[in-house]
Every structure is written in structure tokens, then in C-alpha cells.
C-alpha positions, 0 to 999 in steps of 0.5 A, spaced: 162 511 634 165 504 635 165 500 629 161 493 631 166 489 627 171 491 632 168 489 638 165 482 636 169 475 638 174 473 634 171 467 631 165 472 628 171 476 625 174 470 622 167 468 619 166 476 616 173 475 613 171 468 609 164 471 607 168 477 604 172 473 600 166 469 598 163 475 595 169 477 592 169 470 588 162 471 586 164 478 583 168 474 577 165 472 571 165 465 569 161 460 565 157 454 567 157 456 574 153 452 580 153 455 587 154 450 592 153 450 600 154 444 605 154 443 612 158 437 615 156 435 622 160 430 625 160 428 633 164 423 636 164 419 643 170 415 644 171 411 651 178 408 652 179 403 658 186 401 657 188 400 665 190 392 663 196 394 659 197 400 664 196 405 658 192 412 659 185 411 659 182 418 656 175 419 654 174 423 647 167 427 646 165 432 642 163 435 635 165 438 629 161 443 625 163 445 618 159 449 613 162 451 606 160 455 600 163 456 593 162 455 586 163 449 581 165 451 574 164 447 568 163 441 572 170 440 573 173 446 578 171 447 585 172 453 589 170 453 597 170 457 603 168 455 610 170 453 617 171 447 621 168 449 629 171 443 634 167 443 640 170 438 645 164 436 651 166 439 658 169 445 655 166 452 655 169 454 648 170 452 641 177 448 642 179 450 635 176 454 629 180 453 623 178 456 616 177 452 610 179 454 603 181 450 597 181 449 590 179 442 587 179 439 580 175 433 578 175 430 572 174 423 570 179 419 574 183 425 577 182 428 583 186 434 586 186 439 592 190 444 594 189 449 600 185 447 607 180 442 606 177 436 610 180 430 610 173 426 611 172 422 605 180 422 603 184 419 608 179 415 612 181 408 610 188 409 613 190 404 618 190 405 625 197 403 625 199 409 621 194 414 623 190 413 630 183 414 631 184 421 634 187 424 628 180 425 625 177 428 632 182 433 632 185 434 626 179 435 621 183 439 615 189 437 611 193 443 610 197 442 603 195 438 597 192 431 595 192 428 588 188 422 587 187 417 581 182 412 581 179 407 576 175 401 577 181 396 579 186 401 581 187 407 586 193 411 588 193 417 592 198 422 595 198 428 600 202 432 604 199 436 610 203 442 612 202 442 620 207 447 622 211 453 619 219 454 621 219 460 626 225 462 631 222 458 636 217 453 632 219 447 628 217 446 621 213 440 621 209 436 615 206 429 614 206 426 607 201 420 606 201 415 600 196 409 599 194 405 593 190 399 591 190 394 585 185 389 584 184 383 579 179 378 580 178 376 587 186 378 589 189 385 590 195 388 592 195 394 597 200 399 600 200 405 605 205 409 607 206 415 611 212 420 613 212 425 619 218 430 619 220 434 625 225 440 623 228 445 627 226 452 629 231 457 626 234 459 633 238 453 634 237 450 641 241 445 645 238 438 645 233 439 640 234 435 633 231 434 627 226 427 627 224 423 621 219 418 622 216 413 617 211 407 616 209 402 611 204 397 610 204 392 604 199 387 604 196 382 599 189 381 599 183 376 597 176 378 597 170 373 597 164 377 598 161 375 591 162 368 593 158 368 599 151 371 602 155 376 606 155 383 604 163 383 605 168 377 607 176 379 606 182 377 608 189 381 607 196 379 610 203 382 609 208 386 613 208 392 617 215 396 617 217 403 621 223 407 620 225 412 626 231 417 626 233 422 631 239 426 627 243 427 633 244 420 633 244 419 626 242 412 626 235 409 623 231 404 628 227 399 623 222 394 626 218 390 622 213 385 623 207 381 620 200 384 620 193 380 618 187 383 617 180 380 616 173 384 615 166 381 615 159 384 614 152 382 614 147 387 613 148 393 618 153 389 623 160 388 622 167 385 625 174 386 623 180 383 626 187 386 626 193 381 628 200 384 629 206 379 630 213 382 630 218 387 633 215 393 637 213 399 632 215 406 633 210 410 629 209 417 631 202 418 629 200 411 629 196 407 635 200 406 641 198 398 641 203 397 635 209 398 640 207 391 643 211 385 639 204 381 639 197 385 639 190 383 636 184 388 636 177 385 635 172 390 632 165 389 633 160 394 630 153 396 628 151 401 623 144 402 623 143 407 618 145 405 611 144 408 604 142 415 607 145 421 608 146 420 616 151 415 618 152 412 625 157 407 627 157 404 634 163 399 636 166 395 641 173 394 640 177 389 644 185 390 645 189 384 646 196 384 648 201 380 652 198 379 659 192 384 658 185 385 655 183 392 654 177 395 651 174 401 647 167 403 646 166 408 640 160 412 637 161 416 631 155 420 627 156 424 621 151 428 617 152 432 611 147 437 608 148 441 602 145 443 595 147 446 589 144 451 584 145 452 577 147 459 575 146 463 568 152 466 565 152 473 568 156 478 572 154 478 579 154 484 583 
């Protein structure tokens, strides 16, 4: 007799394993439990017309479906298990099926994650200069640790994303991100930093060297939102720096430049402008347009749904580089659905 489990597709086997893991968790006796579940739906359509600056003009279209189930214990400790299914339009199969298993500690101003957990809501605010748009499309989960401290006037976050373990032929690769903001009245100081480390495989190969790449954005800001009838009006200005080294040469390349950002929003409409002026940047995970010595990006957008679970954003972006104008059209749709159920103190069987 053939056991059915042995003939089902690998994604279903993975789901079986996750469900068995969750049932094992439920067999433990804990206090003040709440059973939680949620399904995060995320769809994206990103059409890029970059022929003006002689860049590739890809179109990214797809969706992510991320079901999770778990326990919230004493309103502080959370354990979740699930998966993220990435479907790219134009393909017959899922491009990636990635497990989601993580622990979260949440108490007052402190938030801590460890495991494989969604990056949505945690790294969304990173500048395109440091993390390009495509990261959230094709790398939906962080693999590692995140620590966040947040007060009304202060925010600081650090995370590590372990992307690849060293093997005989595979490089060790990880990403470290840091961001923070301090606000006093209308004024603020903000920073973002990222480090990408690409080590060697255990088997040494000629011409393969350790690579290190880092970037830092440091800005002073002023927020006029409370002084105008607009929903938001803010201006930030500061420096953008990157640090790149190939250890075969053992020499750092450190370009720098000025970056100015302005945000304006009224009701469901918004506009954002980003101006960069300086040395061509070398940022491994950043938007390639910052490799120009002069670059301006103008985003014009509409968010038709606000204050509901559904979030939709339609945006047109214009990219101005010396002698060229490129454009980009983006549609983003996100819909989280979930529920929480209180449980009595008892042993589950």
C-alpha cells in the first residue's frame, strides 16, 4: 500500500510538516493563551520603462499569499508558523515557497523577533537608495533577528537577515540593517544603514573574493504637517554614503553625496520627490539610479482605501538622470485577514 503522504507534491508535504509542528505546540500547557491566525495577501504590478537611460526595462507582476497560525501567550510572547507562497505571473508554478516560523516578544516599547518572519511592516520604510523596490517582491521574509525600541519621540531598530550558509560551493551571505529617528517638535534626526557581506565558500576558488558593501543615509528633517491643512508636509536633507570593498584589492571605495527628500499628502493623494547630487554610489541592494552623479525621482500616487484592512496604492514615478527621463508605473495591493480567540488554561489533546 502506498502512503498518500509520500506521493503528494513537495509544497503540500511542507504544509503537513508545519501543521504537525503547530499541533506539537498546542500540546503544551501554557497560561493566558490566545489562538491567532491570519492570511496576508500581497499583489504587485511594477512596469519599468528605462530605455531613456539605457537600463533594462523589466516588468514585475505577481502575488504573495502568507497564511500563519500560532499562539499569543500572556499578551507578550507570540509563536507563529506558516508559509509564504510567491507566484509570479506568466509562470506555471510558484516561484518560491518559504516557511514562516518565528517567535516574537512584545512588551511596552520593545519588540523582538527571531526566526523566519515577514519583513512587511518592519523594513518598509527603508529608502530605495539602500533597499530597492524588488526586495519586498522577491524576499518577503527575514531570516534571523530583529530588535525594535519605539517611543512617541524616539525609534531605533536593528536586524540581521541571514541569506546563505557557507558550504563547499555556496558563499556565506548576510545583511545587517539599522534605522532610527529622534523627533523634537517639528524637527527630527533620521538615519538608515545597511551592510551586505558576501564571504567565500569553504572550497577556495581562484578569482572569488570576499565582498563587503555598506551604505549610510543621515538626514535632518522638519515636519510642517501640523501647521498646514495638508495631511502631511515634510522635508529632509542630509548625506548619502556608501562603502565598497573587494578584499582581493583591499581598498575601500567611498562615494558620498547630498540627498534631499520632500513629502506631501492630501486625503488619498500624495507626492514624494527625492534629489541626489554627488559621487556615483555603489550600493549592492539599492536602486541602480543612485549610481548616477545627479538623479531626481518624482513619485505621484493615489491611495483610494484608507482606514480599512485593504491597502491599495497606484503610483507613477519619473526618474530624471543627465540627458534622460525614465518612467515607472506601480500598483500595490495588500489585504491582511485574521482573528484571535481566547483560550482557557488547559491541556490540549
